[in-house]
Structures are given as structure tokens and as C-alpha cells.
N, C-alpha and C positions, 0 to 999 in steps of 0.2 A: 530325395531321399533321407530316410529317419538315423537321426544321428544320435548314438549310443551307445552298448555294449558291442564291440565286436568292430565298431568302426576304426578305421587303417587310414590314420590323417599326418597329411605330410603338413607341417608348418615353417615356411622360412620368416626371417627378422623374429621370432622364438624367445628371445632375451630379456625384450622390453616394450613396451607402449599397448597397440591392438593385439601385438604377436602372443605375446605374454598371457594376456587376457584370455586370447580365444586358446590358447592353451589348455588352461588353468579350466575354462568351463570345458571345453571335450571330455579332459581328463578326468571330470567331476561326473559325466555321466558315463563315462565304461569306453572309451575308446583308448588305444593305442595310438598314440602321436611321437611323433618326429620330430623332436626340436630340431632345428636346422638356423644357425648365426654364425657368426663370426667368434663372438666370446665363448670360448668351450667351458671357463669357470662359472660366468651366470647362467649358462644353461643347463650344470650337473647342478647347481644351486639350487632351481627348479626343480629340476626333476625330482631331485630331495622330497621337497613338499607337496608332490602330484599324488596322486594316487592313481595303483595300478604300475606297470610296465608301461614305458616308455624307450624309444632309441633317441641316445643324443648324436647330433652330428654337429659339432663345433671345429672351430677354425674353417667353415667354410663361408669362402666371400661366392656371394650369389651375381657377383660379374665377371667371376670365371668359370666358363663354361665345364671346362673338365673337371672342374671340382664339384659342380653344382650334378653332373652327369654320374657321378661317382658316389656323392649323396645319396639319391637319389633312386640309386640301384642297390645300395645298401639297404635302405629304409625296404625295400619291398621285398629285398631276400631277407629281410630278420621279421618281417611283421606278413611274413606270405602273402602280399598284395598292396596298394594302394587302393582305396575308394574315395578320399578325399584329399585331396592337394589346395594351398591356399598360398597363393603369391604375396607375400606381403611387405617384405624388405625393401626397406626405402631410403633413403635421406634429401635431406638439400641442402643449399646456401643460396643465400639471400643477398643477392649483390643485381646493380645495372650492370644491362649487358658491357657497355662501353669499359668498366672495370673490372668485369670478373673474368678470371683467368681461365682459359681456354681446360687447363689441367679440371676444373671444377665441372666444367659441363660436361668433360667427357666422364668423370666420374657417376656424375646423376643421371648420364645415358647409359650407362654399361650397368649398374646397382638398378635405378626403377625399368628402367626398358629392356635392356639383355637379360638384365637378373628374371622378369616373368619370363623372356620368351624363351630361356634355359630351363630354368623353373616347368614351366608347362608342357614343353617340347619332350624333357625326359621324360615326364612322370604319363604322357598323353597314351606311347602304346600299352604300356601296362594296363589305363583305363580302358582301352581301345578291344584289347584282347579280352578283359574279362566282361565286355558288353554291358560296363555299369559304373557307375563312381560320376564326383562330382568338381568342378573347377573355382576354385572361388580368385577375381583380381582385384586385390584393394590396389584403387587406383584413390582420385581425391577430388573434392569440388573443384580442384586447380583444373582439372581434368576436361570441363566444362566450361572455365571463366580464367584464365589465369589473371595474375597482377604482376603488378611495376617489383619489379626487381625479383621476380619467381617465372622468368621469364622461360627459362631452360628448363627447371622443376613443371611448370603447365605442360612444356610442351611432351616432357616425358610420360608424364601422367595423362592426357592427351591419345600418345599414342598405346599406351595399355587402354583407354576405352575402346578407340579403332580396333585393335585386335582381339580384345575381348567379344566386343560389338559381334564383329564378324565371324568369329570363331563359336560362340553360339549356335548361331544358324549351320555354319556347315557341321556343324555333332548333332544334328538333327535325326531321325531313326539310329543314333548308335550305342542309346543307352543311358549317353555320358550327357551332362548336361554344364554350363556354365552360370555364375552369376558376377555382376560387377557389383563394386563395392565402389561408394562416395562419402568418403569423410570427410566432416568440414574439419571445425577444430576440434582438438578430443586433446584430455589428459594425457601425453606420451614425452616422453624424451627428444622428441625428432630433432625440437629446436634449442638445446639444451647449449649445445654450441655456439649455437647465433643471439646469445641472450643480447649482447654490445652491442646490434647491430639487428636488430628487429625490427619492420617496413613501422611506420606507424600505423597503418591497417589492420596489421593485428589485432584480433579482441581477444585472444585465449586467454591464456593465463587461467585464474582464478576460473574462468567465464567454461572454459571449453569442457565437454563432455566427458565423464569419465570412459577410459577406455572398456571397463566393463562392459558399460551399456552398448556400445559397439559391437564388443564381441557378440553378445545376445541378441543383437539387430543379424547378426550374420548369422547364425547359427538358425535364424528361424526364415531367413531369406534362403537359405541352402534346402530346410525340412520342402518349405515351400514351393521350391524349384524357380525362385523370384526371378525374373532381368536384372532388378538391379538395388540394391539395400542404398538411401541415401540416410545420411544421417550427422548433427539433428538435421529436422528436417526442412529447417529455412533452407539446406543444400539444396534441395531436388527442387525449391521455386525459382532460387536463384540460377538454376539451371534451367528448366522452364521460359525466364522471362527474358534470360539471353538468349537462348535459342530463337528465340519471335523476335526479337526487338535489341541487338544489343545497346543501343542509343538508352535505351530501357532499361536496363540492368545494370546502364554506367548509373543513372540518375537511382537508382536503386541503392546502389553501392556507395554511391554517395552520403545515402541517407541517413546507412546502415554503417560504413566504417568511417565516414569523412573524406573531402577531396584526393591524399593522399591516394586512393584506390582505385580512383578514374579522374586525373587530374586533365585531360584532353577534353576537351566538347568537340 
């Protein structure tokens, strides 16, 4: 599908990072953007600087089904439909499984995995009724190969991957399509609350790719009806190597990220 004037796009996690960058890119192309996130003040500030008319859907926790259903319905009513839905909201906690609280595990499961289910399920009837549209699910490179201290985060991202890959096929012949997105280390605020305990294998910071470059790749993927989008490109290579030989993938990660990325041989 073409992304431009008249596109009605709903983006979750729109207040920061990839979601904000994508909202900016969509608005610059003339789209009407539904800005969904928990922080209403951040969304209002974003809407003030975006060109065009947009729908602020603040105070929405994507891990709350009723809240998501209501927000998606409000956007569809205000915009007159939905052409694009981007399930992007997510969070992480880096901890060893034996030390991580079940509360943190459940929070990641609600936001990352169930938030995707609630968002997509809420928008899908409108898309199918129209016979057109596009779904984007923002997973992670960790959905292909997770890391120590990110076991549950990786599990939620792998769940998104399996869900999206199957749903893309289910949508064949409906006029609706789906693109999976696998970011690597992107310059966002995803890890701000974890700065004091970031794993040694994490190589982000000044080396992370800009969120705006990720947003550009996503829009290109939508317009080309890509099955998947990887950025930076090394994420695709790591996923392919790990898929063919986990042992080879481990060796590659030890070279790129150090022994803590794959300590067991």
C-alpha cells in the first residue's frame, strides 16, 4: 500500500523511540496518525509539532484489553476507518531468570505479547471489512535469538514473530497484509530504566542506529509489502546464522559481543 495523504495510521508506543519517529514520518507524508501510549502529556507535546490533524489516545496501557479496544474504536470512528496499524509498544527488564520477579515477567508478557494481540485483534475487523490495509508488528532481533538476562523479553518477541508470520498467511486474499519488524539496537528510551544493570553484551549507546532510520525502513517495508524488515542489516544475518546452526550463531555473537552473549559452549 502507498503511505501518504489520506492514510489513517494507528501507532502504539507513539510517545518515544521508534513509535515517535514513525509517527513523525507518517505525519510528514500527510497521514492522519492515531498516537497511542500511556503518557498523554508526551503525546500532546508530539501532536503539537506534527503537521496535520491527529488523534491523541493517551493514558492507554496496551496490556489492558478493554483500554486498547476502546482506543482503537475511537480512532476508527474519528478517522473514518483504519488503513495501517503498528503494534510497537514494548518494554524490557534485564535480569537473570532466577532473580527476576514474576511481576516483571508478567508485565513484559502483557505489554509486549498480549499488547500486540489486543491491538491487532481490535483493528482487524475494520481492516477486513474494508478489504484493505496493513498490519505492522514490531518484534526484535531477540525474537530470533534471545540473550542471557533477556530470556522473558526474548520469549515475548518470539511470540510476536510466530503470531505475525502465521497471520500474514491467514490474511492471504483479504486485501490486508502484514509486515514483521526486527530492530537491533536502536537509539530509543527502551533501556533508560535499566542503565545501572545493562548486560555486558549490550553494544548500543552511541553505536545504536537512529530511530528515524528504523522508521524509514518500516515505511519502505509497508509500501513494498515486505514479509519482514531488519535493521541494522546485521540482525538479518544473525537470525539466518542462528536458524541454520545455533552453535555457529553463538560463535558469531561471542566474536561480536563478547563471551557473555553465549557463555555456554
